FIVOGU-169744 format. One record per residue (C-alpha): x, y, z; chain; residue number from 1. Coordinates in steps of 0.1 Angstrom, whole numbers, plus 2048, in hexadecimal, padded with zeros to 3 digits. Layout:
FIVOGU-169744
    x    y    z  chaine  num
    X    Y    Z       A  NUM
...
This chain:
FIVOGU-169744
    x    y    z  chaine  num
  8D8  81B  817       A    1
  8DA  83B  806       A    2
  8EF  854  813       A    3
  8D8  876  816       A    4
  8F5  88C  805       A    5
  8DD  8B1  802       A    6
  8DF  8B9  826       A    7
  903  8B5  82C       A    8
  911  8CD  845       A    9
  8E8  8D1  850       A   10
  8D9  8CF  872       A   11
  8BC  8B8  86B       A   12
  8A3  8AE  884       A   13
  890  88C  885       A   14
  872  884  896       A   15
  85F  862  896       A   16
  87A  849  89D       A   17
  86C  825  88F       A   18
  879  811  875       A   19
  87B  830  85A       A   20
  887  848  873       A   21
  8A2  831  87B       A   22
  8AB  82E  856       A   23
  8A9  855  851       A   24
  8C1  85C  86F       A   25
  8DA  843  861       A   26
  8D5  854  839       A   27
  8DE  877  846       A   28
  8F5  86E  85E       A   29
  907  858  83E       A   30
  900  878  82B       A   31
  913  88F  841       A   32
  8F7  8A0  84F       A   33
  8F3  8A8  876       A   34
  8D6  891  883       A   35
  8C3  89D  8A2       A   36
  8AA  880  8AC       A   37
  887  87D  8C2       A   38
  869  86D  8CA       A   39
  84D  86E  8E1       A   40
  857  847  8EB       A   41
  870  844  905       A   42
  87C  824  8F9       A   43
  87F  82F  8D3       A   44
  894  84A  8DF       A   45
  8AB  834  8F2       A   46
  8AD  81B  8D7       A   47
  8BA  838  8BA       A   48
  8D1  842  8DA       A   49
  8E1  820  8DA       A   50
  8E4  81F  8B8       A   51
  8FA  83C  8B8       A   52
  8E4  859  8B1       A   53
  8E1  878  8C2       A   54
  8C1  87F  8D3       A   55
  8B3  89D  8E2       A   56
  88C  8A8  8E9       A   57
  885  8BE  8CB       A   58
  873  8D7  8E5       A   59
  892  8E2  8F4       A   60
  8A8  8E2  8D6       A   61
  8B8  906  8C0       A   62
  8A1  902  89E       A   63
  8B3  920  892       A   64
  8CE  909  884       A   65
  8B8  8ED  87D       A   66
  8B5  8E7  855       A   67
  897  8D2  855       A   68
  87E  8BA  869       A   69
  879  896  85F       A   70
  85C  88A  868       A   71
  84C  86B  86A       A   72
  831  861  858       A   73
  81A  857  872       A   74
  81D  877  881       A   75
  804  88A  881       A   76
  80C  8AA  868       A   77
  7EB  8BC  865       A   78
  7CA  8A9  871       A   79
  7BC  8A3  889       A   80
  7D9  8BD  898       A   81
  7FE  8C0  88E       A   82
  813  8B0  8A5       A   83
  827  8C4  8BD       A   84
  847  8C1  8AB       A   85
  835  8D0  88B       A   86
  82E  8EB  89C       A   87
  851  8F7  8AA       A   88
  85F  8F1  887       A   89
  843  908  877       A   90
  84C  921  88C       A   91
  870  920  889       A   92
  869  922  861       A   93
  877  8FF  85F       A   94
  86C  8E5  844       A   95
  85A  8C7  848       A   96
  865  8A8  833       A   97
  860  881  834       A   98
  87C  869  827       A   99
  86B  863  80B       A  100
  873  88B  7FF       A  101
  898  885  80B       A  102
  898  867  7F1       A  103
  88C  879  7D3       A  104
  8A5  89C  7DC       A  105
  8C3  87F  7DE       A  106
  8B7  873  7BC       A  107
  8AE  895  7AC       A  108
  8D7  89B  7BB       A  109
  8E2  87B  7AC       A  110
  8D2  867  78E       A  111
  8B1  87C  789       A  112
  8A5  866  76C       A  113
  8AB  844  77F       A  114
  88D  832  77D       A  115
  877  83C  799       A  116
  852  82E  79C       A  117
  837  83C  7BC       A  118
  81A  829  7C3       A  119
  7FB  836  7D3       A  120
  7D8  830  7D5       A  121
  7BC  82D  7F4       A  122
  7BD  805  7E7       A  123
  7D4  7ED  7CF       A  124
  7F5  800  7D8       A  125
  80B  7E7  7E9       A  126
  800  7CA  7D3       A  127
  807  7E2  7B7       A  128
  827  7EB  7C4       A  129
  833  7C6  7CB       A  130
  82A  7BE  7A9       A  131
  838  7D5  796       A  132
  85C  7CD  7A7       A  133
  854  7A8  7A1       A  134
  850  7B2  77B       A  135
  871  7C1  77A       A  136
  886  7AA  790       A  137
  878  790  773       A  138
  881  7A2  757       A  139
  8A6  7AB  765       A  140
  8A3  7C8  772       A  141
  8AE  7D6  795       A  142
  88F  7E0  7A7       A  143
  890  7ED  7CA       A  144
  871  7EE  7DE       A  145
  86A  800  7FA       A  146
  856  81C  80E       A  147
  832  816  818       A  148
  834  7F2  80F       A  149
  84D  7EA  82B       A  150
  871  7F1  826       A  151
  878  818  82E       A  152
  883  82B  80C       A  153
  8A6  835  817       A  154
  8AF  810  823       A  155
  8B1  80C  801       A  156
  8CC  80B  7E2       A  157
  8D5  82C  7D8       A  158
  8C7  838  7BA       A  159
  8D9  82B  797       A  160
  8D6  82B  771       A  161
  8CA  809  773       A  162
  8B8  807  790       A  163
  895  809  797       A  164
  885  817  7B4       A  165
  860  80C  7BB       A  166
  84F  81C  7D8       A  167
  82D  819  7EA       A  168
  824  83D  7F7       A  169
  806  842  811       A  170
  7F5  861  810       A  171
  80A  86A  82D       A  172
  82D  864  820       A  173
  81F  87A  805       A  174
  817  895  819       A  175
  838  899  825       A  176
  847  896  802       A  177
  840  8B5  7F5       A  178
  858  8B0  7D3       A  179
  853  88D  7CB       A  180
  859  88B  7A7       A  181
  857  868  79A       A  182
  85C  858  776       A  183
  840  845  776       A  184
  823  851  792       A  185
  806  83D  79B       A  186
  7E5  844  7AA       A  187
  7D2  824  7AF       A  188
  7AF  82F  7BB       A  189
  7A3  84A  7D3       A  190
  787  840  7F0       A  191
  77D  84D  815       A  192
  79E  83F  829       A  193
  7B4  855  847       A  194
  79E  871  848       A  195
  7A2  874  86A       A  196
  7CA  883  85C       A  197
  7BF  894  83E       A  198
  79D  8A1  849       A  199
  786  8A1  82A       A  200
  783  885  80E       A  201
  78E  8A6  7F6       A  202
  7AF  8AC  807       A  203
  7BA  888  80B       A  204
  7BB  887  7E5       A  205
  7C5  8A0  7E1       A  206
  7E8  89A  7F4       A  207
  7E6  87A  7DC       A  208
  7E5  88B  7BF       A  209
  808  89A  7C5       A  210
  817  87E  7BC       A  211
  80C  87A  79B       A  212
  809  8A3  792       A  213
  82E  89E  79C       A  214
  83C  889  780       A  215
  85A  893  76F       A  216
  85A  8A0  74A       A  217
  85A  882  735       A  218
  84B  86B  751       A  219
  82B  856  751       A  220
  80C  860  76A       A  221
  7F8  83D  769       A  222
  7D3  840  77D       A  223
  7B7  829  785       A  224
  798  841  775       A  225
  77B  830  787       A  226
  775  84C  7A4       A  227
  76E  86D  7A1       A  228
  78E  87C  7B2       A  229
  7A9  867  799       A  230
  794  86E  77B       A  231
  799  895  782       A  232
  7BB  88D  78F       A  233
  7C2  87E  766       A  234
  7B1  899  755       A  235
  7C4  8B5  768       A  236
  7E4  89D  75F       A  237
  7DF  89F  73E       A  238
  7DC  8C0  73A       A  239
  7F9  8C9  74F       A  240
  80C  8B7  734       A  241
  813  894  743       A  242
  812  87B  730       A  243
  7F3  865  740       A  244
  7EA  840  741       A  245
  7C3  83A  748       A  246
  7BB  817  759       A  247
  79A  80D  760       A  248
  785  7EF  76F       A  249
  765  7FE  765       A  250
  764  80F  745       A  251
  776  80E  722       A  252
  796  827  721       A  253
  7A0  833  6FD       A  254
  7C7  837  705       A  255
  7D0  81E  726       A  256
  7C6  7FC  732       A  257
  7A5  7EE  73B       A  258
  78B  7CF  738       A  259
  781  7BF  71D       A  260
  76C  7A0  724       A  261
  788  78C  739       A  262
  7A0  79C  72A       A  263
  7BA  7BB  733       A  264
  7BD  7CF  714       A  265
  7D9  7EB  70F       A  266
  7C6  808  6FB       A  267
  7D7  827  6E5       A  268
  7C2  83C  6D2       A  269
  7A6  829  6D6       A  270
  7B3  807  6C8       A  271
  7BA  7EC  6D8       A  272
  7E0  7E0  6D1       A  273
  7EA  7C5  6EF       A  274
  7D4  7B2  703       A  275
  7DB  796  720       A  276
  7C5  781  73C       A  277
  7D1  77C  75F       A  278
  7BF  75C  761       A  279
  7D9  748  768       A  280
  7E4  760  784       A  281
  7D5  751  7A6       A  282
  7E6  76F  7B7       A  283
  7D6  787  7A1       A  284
  7B4  77B  7A8       A  285
  795  797  7A7       A  286
  78F  7B8  792       A  287
  7A3  7CB  7AA       A  288
  7C0  7B5  7A1       A  289
  7B8  7BE  77E       A  290
  7BA  7E3  782       A  291
  7DD  7DE  798       A  292
  7E8  7CA  777       A  293
  7E1  7E5  760       A  294
  7F5  800  777       A  295
  813  7E7  77A       A  296
  812  7DE  757       A  297
  80F  805  74F       A  298
  82C  80D  765       A  299
  841  7F2  75A       A  300
  839  7FA  731       A  301
  845  81E  737       A  302
  864  810  745       A  303
  86B  801  727       A  304
  860  7DC  72D       A  305
  84F  7C8  711       A  306
  82F  7BE  70D       A  307
  834  795  70F       A  308
  851  799  72E       A  309
  83A  7AE  73F       A  310
  816  794  73F       A  311
  834  777  744       A  312
  842  784  763       A  313
  822  790  76D       A  314
  813  76D  76D       A  315
  82C  75F  786       A  316
  823  77D  7A0       A  317
  81F  765  7C6       A  318
  80F  77E  7CF       A  319
  80F  798  7EE       A  320
  810  78B  814       A  321
  7EF  792  825       A  322
  7DA  79E  804       A  323
  7C9  784  7F8       A  324
  7E3  769  801       A  325
  7DE  744  7F8       A  326
  7EA  734  814       A  327
  7E2  70F  80E       A  328
  7CA  6F6  80A       A  329
  7B8  6DA  81E       A  330
  7AB  6C6  806       A  331
  78F  6DB  7EE       A  332
  793  6F9  809       A  333
  7A6  714  802       A  334
  7B4  72D  81D       A  335
  7B7  750  812       A  336
  7CE  76D  82A       A  337
  7C0  78C  822       A  338
  7C9  79E  845       A  339
  7D3  7BF  831       A  340
  7AE  7C4  82F       A  341
  7AC  7DF  845       A  342
  788  7F2  838       A  343
  76C  7E7  829       A  344
  774  7F5  806       A  345
  793  7DA  809       A  346
  77E  7BB  812       A  347
  769  7C3  7F5       A  348
  787  7B8  7DC       A  349
  789  798  7F1       A  350
  764  78E  7F3       A  351
  760  795  7D1       A  352
  77B  77C  7BE       A  353
  770  75D  7D7       A  354
  74B  74B  7DC       A  355
  742  734  7F4       A  356
  758  749  810       A  357
  75A  740  836       A  358
  762  760  83F       A  359
  776  76C  85C       A  360
  770  792  866       A  361
  776  7AC  882       A  362
  78F  7C1  89A       A  363
  78F  7E3  89C       A  364
  774  7EE  887       A  365
  778  80E  86D       A  366
  759  825  865       A  367
  73B  814  855       A  368
  746  7F1  860       A  369
  73F  7D8  84A       A  370
  71A  7E3  83E       A  371
  72D  7EE  819       A  372
  730  7CC  818       A  373
  70B  7C0  814       A  374
  706  7B7  7F0       A  375
  725  79C  7F4       A  376
  713  78D  810       A  377
  702  770  7FB       A  378
  729  766  7EF       A  379
  730  760  815       A  380
  724  73D  826       A  381
  72A  747  84C       A  382
  73E  765  85D       A  383
  756  75D  878       A  384
  75B  77B  88E       A  385
  778  785  8A1       A  386
  783  7A0  8B6       A  387
  770  7C1  8C4       A  388
  75C  7CB  8A3       A  389
  749  7A9  8A8       A  390
  726  7B2  8B6       A  391
  724  7CE  8A1       A  392
  72C  7BC  881       A  393
  714  7A1  88D       A  394
  6F6  7B7  88F       A  395
  702  7C3  868       A  396
  700  79F  85C       A  397
  6DC  79A  86A       A  398
  6CF  77A  861       A  399
  6EE  76E  84C       A  400
  6FF  751  85C       A  401
  71A  75E  872       A  402
  729  753  895       A  403
  73E  766  8B1       A  404
  75C  756  8B5       A  405
  771  772  8C2       A  406
  796  768  8B9       A  407
  7A7  75B  898       A  408
  7AF  739  8A5       A  409
  78B  733  8B1       A  410
  77E  743  88B       A  411
  798  732  878       A  412
  78C  710  889       A  413
  76A  715  884       A  414
  76C  722  85E       A  415
  783  702  85B       A  416
  769  6E8  865       A  417
  74C  6F6  856       A  418
  75E  6FF  831       A  419
  76E  6DA  830       A  420
  746  6CE  836       A  421
  73D  6E1  817       A  422
  72E  6D3  7FA       A  423
  73D  6F2  7E3       A  424
  759  6EC  7CA       A  425
  76E  704  7D7       A  426
  76A  713  7F9       A  427
  77C  72D  808       A  428
  788  731  82E       A  429
  78B  75C  825       A  430
  79E  771  844       A  431
  795  793  835       A  432
  78F  7A3  855       A  433
  77C  7CA  846       A  434
  78B  7D2  868       A  435
  7AD  7E3  876       A  436
  7C6  7CB  88E       A  437
  7CB  7E0  8AE       A  438
  7B0  7CD  8C0       A  439
  7C2  7AB  8C1       A  440
  7E2  7AE  8AC       A  441
  7FD  7CD  8A7       A  442
  7F8  7CD  883       A  443
  7E9  7B9  868       A  444
  805  7AA  85F       A  445
  80D  797  880       A  446
  7E5  78D  87C       A  447
  7EB  782  85A       A  448
  80B  771  866       A  449
  7F5  75C  882       A  450
  7DD  757  86A       A  451
  7F7  744  852       A  452
  804  733  86E       A  453
  7E9  726  87F       A  454
  7DC  718  859       A  455
  7FC  706  850       A  456
  7FE  6F7  872       A  457
  7DC  6E5  86B       A  458
  7DC  6C2  862       A  459
  7DB  6BB  83C       A  460
  7E5  6D9  833       A  461
  7F7  6DD  810       A  462
  805  6FD  805       A  463
  7EF  713  7E9       A  464
């Protein structure tokens, strides 16, 4: 745990008592602050009280003595409307922060040059975060991974000179981190997402940009430049005097990383200075993972690792759970869990990485559905639709072979039987829903685990 000493002796309100909220309460109390905790869910309040935290309805406290409101990232700050706790804090002139901001302040106060890598982007940030952590660990470093990827940042070990914090940051979290200042800041890409929480794409991109704009002096900003917002971010970061590494899977770059045939190349002043291939890295299949690998390479290079060590470690990356996770094989049929693909843009990456696909899709649909994926339909032998979106997705698929299976277990059984009868060399049963999970599962992790468990229970399965 990271004890937050920067609010020692002060009163801090905490709203939102899930995992990160409870970790925040513990960290603030360990650092000497008085914590007043609350949540709209009575069960969460009771859990915090049972853990020994002071609880009080923030609508009825004296805000004049409160130094800050620490807000859980899932609580609306601006759109579609600020949460009532935000309104109270603003009315009383109280600053509103998130747990990553508390980490940043503690790091500045204790070990301001300790390695801190912050990663954002609409897609790919979890894989990139896990890949950087894997490389650092394989090279003998002490990486601490957390943030949006699962472990609350204040539950990690505290900053230290030889310890790296590798932190995935969602736009919600960056919005609550006004002084974010990583040593290495990464923004992979910006595509439409979470517009209900940020209002417009420009505002959403503006939040993402704070992470790279805040890179501390002497640090490195790493930016994908394959969309207009990220390209503009890279140009502004360079004009601001930051060291910028550009990465692209579409075009050459003079100083950064890009594709040259099947290889990834590192360029400086227009010349290739290093190259490597991901051909033997099954967990990094697809051009989207080439972008993730470029970002991870640049980050580890900025932290002082050598080319050969980075590449050697990268090729042993086991992959991220629920993101193109190769669960197992039955004969020639590969079963892939891509439950983390909750929108069409994310599913596109999986469809582009395979052929002869038996596709399980559906759930709670996102805007646009699967219409943007039509150019990949020729790769799909048959689609098995589940969940709330099934009927609408069937209309989009039209005459392309599909069946409404309804539930994940039925879809898997049908897909497995059809794939086994396929004469192709490498048929793939792919769960890549292009939807949120909330109609049938609490979250994508539970959905992915259900798929994995069903696959591993099948007769004749061999782990991939």
